[in-house]
C-alpha positions as CSV (number, residue, x, y, z in Angstrom):
1,M,223.5,224.5,182.2
2,D,227.2,225.0,183.0
3,L,227.8,226.5,186.5
4,R,231.6,226.4,186.5
5,P,232.1,230.1,185.8
6,I,229.8,231.0,188.7
7,E,231.5,228.6,191.0
8,K,234.9,229.9,190.0
9,A,233.8,233.4,190.7
10,Y,232.7,232.4,194.3
11,V,236.0,230.5,194.8
12,D,238.0,233.6,193.8
13,Q,236.1,235.7,196.4
14,A,236.5,233.2,199.2
15,V,238.6,234.2,202.2
16,S,240.4,231.8,204.4
17,A,239.2,231.4,208.0
18,G,242.7,232.3,209.3
19,S,242.6,235.7,207.6
20,V,239.1,236.4,208.9
21,I,240.2,235.6,212.5
22,R,243.4,237.6,212.1
23,N,241.3,240.7,211.0
24,V,238.8,240.3,213.8
25,L,241.6,240.0,216.4
26,G,243.4,242.9,214.9
27,S,240.2,245.1,215.2
28,L,239.7,244.1,218.8
29,K,243.3,245.2,219.5
30,L,243.9,242.3,221.9
31,D,247.6,242.5,221.6
32,R,247.5,246.1,222.8
33,R,245.3,245.2,225.7
34,R,247.5,242.3,226.7
35,A,250.5,244.6,226.6
36,E,248.8,247.2,228.8
37,T,247.9,244.5,231.3
38,E,251.5,243.3,231.3
39,V,252.8,246.8,231.8
40,I,250.7,247.2,235.0
41,K,252.0,243.9,236.3
42,V,255.6,244.8,235.5
43,W,255.1,248.3,237.0
44,N,253.9,246.9,240.3
45,Q,256.9,244.4,240.4
46,T,259.7,246.8,239.4
47,V,258.8,250.2,240.7
48,D,259.2,251.3,244.4
49,P,256.0,250.5,246.4
50,A,256.0,254.0,247.7
51,V,255.6,255.2,244.1
52,T,253.1,252.6,243.0
53,E,250.8,253.7,245.8
54,H,250.5,257.0,244.2
55,A,251.1,256.4,240.5
56,Q,249.8,253.7,238.1
57,P,250.1,253.2,234.3
58,S,247.0,254.3,232.4
59,G,248.0,253.3,228.9
60,I,250.7,252.9,226.3
61,R,250.7,254.4,222.9
62,K,253.4,254.6,220.2
63,G,256.2,253.9,222.7
64,T,255.0,256.3,225.4
65,L,253.9,254.9,228.8
66,F,251.2,257.2,230.3
67,V,251.2,257.2,234.1
68,S,248.5,258.7,236.3
69,V,249.6,260.3,239.5
70,D,247.2,261.0,242.4
71,S,248.7,264.4,243.5
72,S,250.9,267.2,242.4
73,V,253.3,266.6,245.2
74,W,253.9,263.0,244.0
75,L,254.0,264.2,240.4
76,D,256.8,266.6,241.3
77,E,258.7,264.0,243.3
78,I,258.5,261.4,240.5
79,V,259.4,263.8,237.6
80,R,262.3,265.5,239.5
81,Y,263.9,262.5,241.2
82,R,262.7,259.2,239.9
83,R,261.7,259.5,236.2
84,H,265.0,258.2,234.8
85,E,265.2,255.3,237.2
86,I,261.6,254.3,236.5
87,L,262.1,254.5,232.7
88,K,265.3,252.4,232.9
89,R,263.6,249.7,235.0
90,M,260.6,249.5,232.8
91,Q,262.8,249.4,229.6
92,L,264.8,246.5,231.1
93,A,261.7,244.6,232.1
94,M,259.6,245.2,228.9
95,S,261.9,246.4,226.1
96,R,263.2,249.7,224.8
97,D,261.0,249.4,221.7
98,M,257.9,249.1,223.7
99,I,258.6,251.9,226.2
100,Q,260.6,254.7,224.8
101,K,259.5,257.4,227.2
102,I,257.1,258.0,230.1
103,S,254.6,260.8,230.5
104,F,253.3,261.5,234.0
105,R,250.1,263.4,234.6
106,I,247.7,264.0,237.4
107,G,244.6,261.9,237.1
């Protein structure tokens, strides 16, 4: 009995371990989680401590950094007077591609 055609069919369907690992890591979105952790660290190092007491990053999606602020008073303060400064600092620390804009919200 010649098993070469069956063996060849299995070899053609084989997937490398590297591609399996890449797919698993991609589905876990570890790069995104690592980036979010890095954003929090950079936020706490570059933004004024008075602001960081009341506002913390909650996520980043498609170039937008989402920041949760603990009160409407601080939200107004940040949006009116500090938004552009914070955006520039975060872009310098991370990159313009990663953080294109910031969205502040109470939460």
